[in-house]
BALOBA-1460 file (C-alpha; in Angstrom, 3 decimals):
// residues 130
<rec num="1" residu="m" x="65.493" y="-90.438" z="-16.637"/>
<rec num="2" residu="e" x="66.723" y="-87.865" z="-19.158"/>
<rec num="3" residu="i" x="70.339" y="-86.696" z="-18.941"/>
<rec num="4" residu="f" x="69.391" y="-83.131" z="-18.031"/>
<rec num="5" residu="e" x="67.021" y="-84.309" z="-15.320"/>
<rec num="6" residu="l" x="69.884" y="-86.335" z="-13.866"/>
<rec num="7" residu="a" x="72.189" y="-83.321" z="-14.150"/>
<rec num="8" residu="k" x="69.642" y="-81.182" z="-12.319"/>
<rec num="9" residu="k" x="69.305" y="-83.816" z="-9.594"/>
<rec num="10" residu="l" x="73.109" y="-84.009" z="-9.315"/>
<rec num="11" residu="g" x="73.284" y="-80.218" z="-9.016"/>
<rec num="12" residu="e" x="70.683" y="-80.276" z="-6.243"/>
<rec num="13" residu="e" x="72.703" y="-82.909" z="-4.376"/>
<rec num="14" residu="i" x="75.958" y="-80.993" z="-4.835"/>
<rec num="15" residu="k" x="74.236" y="-77.897" z="-3.443"/>
<rec num="16" residu="k" x="73.572" y="-79.870" z="-0.220"/>
<rec num="17" residu="d" x="77.250" y="-80.701" z="0.251"/>
<rec num="18" residu="r" x="78.890" y="-79.150" z="3.315"/>
<rec num="19" residu="r" x="81.497" y="-77.400" z="1.169"/>
<rec num="20" residu="m" x="78.855" y="-75.737" z="-0.979"/>
<rec num="21" residu="i" x="76.813" y="-74.670" z="2.036"/>
<rec num="22" residu="e" x="79.864" y="-73.207" z="3.761"/>
<rec num="23" residu="f" x="80.943" y="-71.492" z="0.531"/>
<rec num="24" residu="e" x="77.537" y="-69.808" z="0.145"/>
<rec num="25" residu="e" x="77.708" y="-68.629" z="3.775"/>
<rec num="26" residu="a" x="81.246" y="-67.307" z="3.231"/>
<rec num="27" residu="k" x="80.154" y="-65.575" z="0.023"/>
<rec num="28" residu="k" x="77.400" y="-63.717" z="1.907"/>
<rec num="29" residu="e" x="79.844" y="-62.788" z="4.668"/>
<rec num="30" residu="y" x="82.333" y="-61.520" z="2.073"/>
<rec num="31" residu="e" x="79.711" y="-59.526" z="0.170"/>
<rec num="32" residu="n" x="78.377" y="-57.991" z="3.399"/>
<rec num="33" residu="c" x="81.792" y="-57.150" z="4.859"/>
<rec num="34" residu="v" x="81.865" y="-53.353" z="4.826"/>
<rec num="35" residu="e" x="85.640" y="-53.280" z="5.335"/>
<rec num="36" residu="i" x="86.309" y="-55.417" z="2.253"/>
<rec num="37" residu="q" x="83.737" y="-53.743" z="0.043"/>
<rec num="38" residu="t" x="85.018" y="-50.272" z="0.971"/>
<rec num="39" residu="a" x="88.609" y="-51.337" z="0.311"/>
<rec num="40" residu="l" x="87.631" y="-52.912" z="-3.031"/>
<rec num="41" residu="k" x="85.910" y="-49.727" z="-4.165"/>
<rec num="42" residu="e" x="88.879" y="-47.591" z="-3.191"/>
<rec num="43" residu="y" x="91.252" y="-50.107" z="-4.798"/>
<rec num="44" residu="e" x="89.354" y="-49.727" z="-8.077"/>
<rec num="45" residu="v" x="89.390" y="-45.919" z="-7.821"/>
<rec num="46" residu="q" x="93.130" y="-45.944" z="-7.086"/>
<rec num="47" residu="q" x="93.743" y="-48.238" z="-10.082"/>
<rec num="48" residu="q" x="91.849" y="-45.812" z="-12.302"/>
<rec num="49" residu="a" x="93.776" y="-42.856" z="-10.874"/>
<rec num="50" residu="l" x="97.025" y="-44.684" z="-11.588"/>
<rec num="51" residu="q" x="95.988" y="-45.332" z="-15.185"/>
<rec num="52" residu="v" x="95.121" y="-41.650" z="-15.662"/>
<rec num="53" residu="e" x="98.446" y="-40.573" z="-14.180"/>
<rec num="54" residu="m" x="100.385" y="-43.085" z="-16.298"/>
<rec num="55" residu="m" x="98.766" y="-41.789" z="-19.495"/>
<rec num="56" residu="k" x="99.948" y="-38.232" z="-18.893"/>
<rec num="57" residu="e" x="102.803" y="-36.988" z="-20.999"/>
<rec num="58" residu="e" x="104.507" y="-35.500" z="-17.959"/>
<rec num="59" residu="r" x="104.106" y="-38.067" z="-15.228"/>
<rec num="60" residu="d" x="104.320" y="-37.061" z="-11.604"/>
<rec num="61" residu="t" x="106.438" y="-39.826" z="-10.089"/>
<rec num="62" residu="f" x="105.598" y="-38.684" z="-6.569"/>
<rec num="63" residu="t" x="101.864" y="-39.123" z="-7.273"/>
<rec num="64" residu="i" x="102.443" y="-42.451" z="-9.013"/>
<rec num="65" residu="d" x="104.471" y="-43.726" z="-6.062"/>
<rec num="66" residu="a" x="101.824" y="-42.538" z="-3.597"/>
<rec num="67" residu="i" x="99.043" y="-44.216" z="-5.562"/>
<rec num="68" residu="n" x="101.056" y="-47.431" z="-5.843"/>
<rec num="69" residu="e" x="101.703" y="-47.438" z="-2.102"/>
<rec num="70" residu="r" x="98.002" y="-47.001" z="-1.412"/>
<rec num="71" residu="i" x="97.100" y="-49.758" z="-3.897"/>
<rec num="72" residu="n" x="99.553" y="-52.112" z="-2.190"/>
<rec num="73" residu="a" x="98.191" y="-51.253" z="1.264"/>
<rec num="74" residu="l" x="94.618" y="-51.819" z="0.108"/>
<rec num="75" residu="y" x="95.578" y="-55.113" z="-1.524"/>
<rec num="76" residu="e" x="97.174" y="-56.309" z="1.714"/>
<rec num="77" residu="q" x="94.128" y="-55.177" z="3.702"/>
<rec num="78" residu="i" x="91.813" y="-57.104" z="1.366"/>
<rec num="79" residu="v" x="93.745" y="-60.368" z="1.084"/>
<rec num="80" residu="t" x="94.407" y="-60.631" z="4.814"/>
<rec num="81" residu="n" x="90.794" y="-60.013" z="5.804"/>
<rec num="82" residu="p" x="89.387" y="-63.183" z="7.435"/>
<rec num="83" residu="a" x="86.298" y="-63.131" z="5.191"/>
<rec num="84" residu="f" x="88.515" y="-63.005" z="2.088"/>
<rec num="85" residu="v" x="90.794" y="-65.763" z="3.382"/>
<rec num="86" residu="r" x="87.799" y="-67.948" z="4.229"/>
<rec num="87" residu="i" x="86.056" y="-67.550" z="0.876"/>
<rec num="88" residu="n" x="89.299" y="-68.311" z="-0.982"/>
<rec num="89" residu="q" x="89.903" y="-71.465" z="1.042"/>
<rec num="90" residu="l" x="86.337" y="-72.622" z="0.546"/>
<rec num="91" residu="q" x="86.552" y="-71.836" z="-3.182"/>
<rec num="92" residu="l" x="89.487" y="-74.259" z="-3.389"/>
<rec num="93" residu="e" x="87.416" y="-76.907" z="-1.599"/>
<rec num="94" residu="v" x="84.481" y="-76.341" z="-3.973"/>
<rec num="95" residu="n" x="86.858" y="-76.586" z="-6.948"/>
<rec num="96" residu="d" x="88.178" y="-79.886" z="-5.589"/>
<rec num="97" residu="l" x="84.628" y="-81.170" z="-5.142"/>
<rec num="98" residu="m" x="83.695" y="-80.232" z="-8.705"/>
<rec num="99" residu="n" x="86.884" y="-81.830" z="-10.046"/>
<rec num="100" residu="e" x="86.032" y="-85.029" z="-8.185"/>
<rec num="101" residu="v" x="82.505" y="-84.981" z="-9.610"/>
<rec num="102" residu="n" x="83.829" y="-84.360" z="-13.134"/>
<rec num="103" residu="n" x="86.414" y="-87.123" z="-12.743"/>
<rec num="104" residu="t" x="83.708" y="-89.521" z="-11.584"/>
<rec num="105" residu="i" x="81.532" y="-88.664" z="-14.586"/>
<rec num="106" residu="t" x="84.503" y="-89.003" z="-16.945"/>
<rec num="107" residu="c" x="85.357" y="-92.367" z="-15.420"/>
<rec num="108" residu="a" x="81.776" y="-93.551" z="-15.896"/>
<rec num="109" residu="i" x="81.847" y="-92.462" z="-19.547"/>
<rec num="110" residu="t" x="85.317" y="-93.693" z="-20.530"/>
<rec num="111" residu="g" x="85.965" y="-96.440" z="-18.028"/>
<rec num="112" residu="e" x="89.263" y="-94.759" z="-17.133"/>
<rec num="113" residu="d" x="89.961" y="-92.840" z="-13.969"/>
<rec num="114" residu="p" x="91.333" y="-89.443" z="-15.109"/>
<rec num="115" residu="k" x="93.463" y="-89.314" z="-11.967"/>
<rec num="116" residu="t" x="95.364" y="-92.418" z="-13.050"/>
<rec num="117" residu="a" x="95.124" y="-92.154" z="-16.857"/>
<rec num="118" residu="c" x="98.298" y="-91.428" z="-18.764"/>
<rec num="119" residu="t" x="98.557" y="-87.746" z="-19.707"/>
<rec num="120" residu="h" x="101.796" y="-88.349" z="-21.637"/>
<rec num="121" residu="n" x="103.345" y="-85.767" z="-19.328"/>
<rec num="122" residu="c" x="105.571" y="-87.589" z="-16.881"/>
<rec num="123" residu="a" x="105.477" y="-84.599" z="-14.529"/>
<rec num="124" residu="t" x="101.823" y="-85.434" z="-13.756"/>
<rec num="125" residu="c" x="102.399" y="-89.154" z="-13.371"/>
<rec num="126" residu="h" x="102.275" y="-91.082" z="-10.112"/>
<rec num="127" residu="s" x="103.520" y="-94.346" z="-11.573"/>
<rec num="128" residu="q" x="106.727" y="-95.516" z="-13.172"/>
<rec num="129" residu="c" x="105.311" y="-96.429" z="-16.598"/>
<rec num="130" residu="h" x="108.235" y="-95.176" z="-18.717"/>
Protein backbone atom coordinates (compact mmCIF):
# COMPACT_ATOMS: atom_id res chain seq x y z
CA UNK A 1 0.00 0.00 0.00
CA UNK A 2 1.29 3.47 -0.90
CA UNK A 3 2.23 5.84 1.93
CA UNK A 4 -0.54 8.31 1.10
CA UNK A 5 -3.14 5.56 0.96
CA UNK A 6 -2.01 4.49 4.43
CA UNK A 7 -2.14 8.10 5.61
CA UNK A 8 -5.68 8.43 4.27
CA UNK A 9 -6.69 5.20 6.01
CA UNK A 10 -5.09 6.45 9.25
CA UNK A 11 -6.99 9.73 8.93
CA UNK A 12 -10.26 7.85 8.46
CA UNK A 13 -9.55 5.80 11.59
CA UNK A 14 -8.60 8.88 13.61
CA UNK A 15 -11.88 10.49 12.52
CA UNK A 16 -13.72 7.57 14.17
CA UNK A 17 -12.03 8.15 17.52
CA UNK A 18 -14.34 9.25 20.34
CA UNK A 19 -12.33 12.43 20.90
CA UNK A 20 -12.65 13.47 17.27
CA UNK A 21 -16.37 12.71 17.20
CA UNK A 22 -16.98 14.68 20.39
CA UNK A 23 -14.81 17.54 19.11
CA UNK A 24 -16.84 17.79 15.88
CA UNK A 25 -20.08 17.82 17.91
CA UNK A 26 -18.67 20.52 20.21
CA UNK A 27 -17.51 22.54 17.20
CA UNK A 28 -21.06 22.53 15.77
CA UNK A 29 -22.48 23.49 19.17
CA UNK A 30 -19.96 26.33 19.45
CA UNK A 31 -20.62 27.60 15.92
CA UNK A 32 -24.39 27.46 16.46
CA UNK A 33 -24.34 29.11 19.90
CA UNK A 34 -26.03 32.46 19.31
CA UNK A 35 -24.74 33.85 22.61
CA UNK A 36 -21.10 33.16 21.72
CA UNK A 37 -21.36 34.26 18.11
CA UNK A 38 -23.08 37.51 19.09
CA UNK A 39 -20.46 38.19 21.76
CA UNK A 40 -17.63 37.41 19.31
CA UNK A 41 -19.01 39.84 16.75
CA UNK A 42 -19.39 42.59 19.33
CA UNK A 43 -15.93 41.80 20.72
CA UNK A 44 -14.47 42.34 17.25
CA UNK A 45 -16.40 45.60 16.80
CA UNK A 46 -15.25 46.83 20.22
CA UNK A 47 -11.63 45.95 19.36
CA UNK A 48 -11.92 47.98 16.16
CA UNK A 49 -13.50 50.89 18.03
CA UNK A 50 -10.64 50.78 20.52
CA UNK A 51 -8.06 50.87 17.73
CA UNK A 52 -9.79 53.87 16.15
CA UNK A 53 -9.91 55.68 19.48
CA UNK A 54 -6.26 54.88 20.23
CA UNK A 55 -5.15 56.31 16.88
CA UNK A 56 -6.71 59.70 17.58
CA UNK A 57 -4.38 62.52 18.44
CA UNK A 58 -6.62 63.59 21.31
CA UNK A 59 -7.70 60.40 22.99
CA UNK A 60 -10.83 60.30 25.08
CA UNK A 61 -9.75 58.27 28.11
CA UNK A 62 -13.34 57.91 29.28
CA UNK A 63 -14.29 56.26 25.96
CA UNK A 64 -11.17 54.10 25.97
CA UNK A 65 -11.91 52.92 29.51
CA UNK A 66 -15.54 52.19 28.61
CA UNK A 67 -14.53 50.21 25.54
CA UNK A 68 -11.92 48.28 27.52
CA UNK A 69 -14.48 47.44 30.19
CA UNK A 70 -16.88 46.16 27.56
CA UNK A 71 -14.13 44.13 25.86
CA UNK A 72 -13.23 42.54 29.20
CA UNK A 73 -16.88 41.74 29.96
CA UNK A 74 -17.36 40.19 26.53
CA UNK A 75 -14.16 38.17 26.91
CA UNK A 76 -15.35 36.81 30.25
CA UNK A 77 -18.77 36.01 28.77
CA UNK A 78 -17.15 34.11 25.89
CA UNK A 79 -14.55 32.11 27.82
CA UNK A 80 -16.98 31.04 30.54
CA UNK A 81 -19.66 29.87 28.12
CA UNK A 82 -20.08 26.08 28.46
CA UNK A 83 -19.79 25.57 24.69
CA UNK A 84 -16.48 27.46 24.65
CA UNK A 85 -15.16 25.57 27.68
CA UNK A 86 -16.16 22.24 26.13
CA UNK A 87 -14.57 22.89 22.74
CA UNK A 88 -11.34 24.04 24.39
CA UNK A 89 -11.15 20.94 26.56
CA UNK A 90 -11.86 18.67 23.62
CA UNK A 91 -9.28 20.54 21.51
CA UNK A 92 -6.67 19.64 24.14
CA UNK A 93 -7.76 15.99 23.96
CA UNK A 94 -7.54 16.03 20.15
CA UNK A 95 -4.08 17.62 20.37
CA UNK A 96 -2.99 14.86 22.76
CA UNK A 97 -4.35 12.22 20.39
CA UNK A 98 -2.49 13.72 17.44
CA UNK A 99 0.71 13.97 19.48
CA UNK A 100 0.38 10.30 20.40
CA UNK A 101 -0.15 9.37 16.75
CA UNK A 102 2.85 11.47 15.68
CA UNK A 103 5.00 9.96 18.43
CA UNK A 104 3.99 6.47 17.33
CA UNK A 105 4.90 7.24 13.72
CA UNK A 106 8.20 8.81 14.79
CA UNK A 107 8.98 5.76 16.91
CA UNK A 108 8.26 3.46 13.97
CA UNK A 109 10.57 5.51 11.74
CA UNK A 110 13.47 6.09 14.15
CA UNK A 111 13.12 3.22 16.57
CA UNK A 112 13.16 5.71 19.45
CA UNK A 113 10.18 6.73 21.51
CA UNK A 114 10.10 10.57 21.39
CA UNK A 115 8.62 10.59 24.88
CA UNK A 116 11.73 8.95 26.29
CA UNK A 117 14.41 10.20 23.86
CA UNK A 118 16.97 12.64 25.18
CA UNK A 119 16.10 16.23 24.23
CA UNK A 120 19.33 17.54 25.81
CA UNK A 121 17.08 19.72 27.95
CA UNK A 122 17.06 18.29 31.44
CA UNK A 123 13.85 20.17 32.23
CA UNK A 124 11.98 17.78 29.89
CA UNK A 125 13.67 14.65 31.19
CA UNK A 126 12.01 11.97 33.29
CA UNK A 127 15.20 10.04 33.99
CA UNK A 128 18.41 10.75 35.83
CA UNK A 129 20.80 10.40 32.87
CA UNK A 130 23.17 13.26 33.78
